[in-house]
C-alpha positions, 0 to 999 in steps of 0.5 A: 446783787449776785456774785456775777455782779460783784465779779463785774464790779471787781473786774472794772475796779482792777482795770482802774487800779492797773491803769493808775499803776501804769501812769505811776510807772510809765517813766520806767517802762518803754512805750512798747511795753506800756502798750502791751500792758494796756492790752494784756491786762484787760484780756487776762482779767476778762478770762478770769471773769469768764471763768468765774461766771461759769461758777455762777451760771445757775444764777441766770436760770429761773426754775419753773414751778414744781407741781405735786398732785396728790389725793387732796389736789394740786399744790404748787411749790416755787423751788427758787427764783434767783433773779430780782427786779433790782438786779434785772434793772441794773443789768438792763441799764448796762446793756442799754449803755452797751447798745448805745455805745456800740451804735456810736462806734458803728456811726464813727467808723462809718463816717471814716470809711465814707470820707475815704470812699467819697474822695480820690486817692493815690496808690503808694505801695499797698497804701491809699493816700488822699489829699483833701483840702481843709482836712488835717492829716490822719490815717486809718489802717491803709488809708492816709490823708495828708493835708495838701499845699505843703512842701515835698519834705514835709509831705514825706515826713508826714507820709512816713509817720503815718506809714509807721502807724500802719506798720505797727497796726495802731489802727487795729489797736484803737478799734479793739480798745474801742470795742472793749470800751463799748462793754465798759462804757461806764468806767472812766479809767477805760476812757482815759486808758484809751486816750493814753493809748493814742498818745503812746502810738504817737510817742512810739512813732515820734521816737523812731523818727526822731532817731532818724531825723534828730533835731529836724524832726522836733523842729518839724513838730514845733512848726505844726504845734500852733496849727489847726486841730480837728477831732472829726475822725476820732478813730484815726491816728491824727498827726495834727492835734495841738494838745497831743503835739505839745505832749509829744514834743515834751516827751521827746525832750524828756527822752533826749535828756534821759539818753544824755544822762 
């Protein structure tokens, strides 16, 4: 393997190490800073990787044979051949994975947009609010789905929750991280970091709403912790998710104890 391949492996190993370090230190860092670390670390490392690749760019060049014509005839001398079949095969597998992961991302994104295009909505400011039967509450940028047939107070809390996701650009962060995951599809640490980012979004919004509603907000989450979960739209900020809700309630309790302590 050439230097570029080793740099790429090193890049992914450092990403995994940084994610593990974040998990170890997460109780000492606020949610906003954790989000910043999740985004800044890959960008900085990617910049270093691109800088290093300029030093080994010649590795991609396959030089043509040099033909020397003399009195005794032509002799062909191969100057260099930097690529090997093993290296080509490794990178071919990588790019095939990138194409597949990219296509899956496009399909999932299209599925979300088709959902909103095929249903009626209500304008709330610059937001479009939907109320489709048998579909859990979630949001995607300015599009918000709220489960119908709930009382006005619950609807207002969910709407405020999803509006905060939009205000903090959480959907944009998810899309950008999904794009990053497309190019690091083989790295399990990136997958878990992506899932943790979704949790951070919920923790951050919950913390803000808990400050406003106090115990009533926790009771509201508890009321839905036994509700129905759906993973139909994985690119969205989902309000109803049993496992996530339980973690969010536990996180609120932990933060509350820390503040009292």
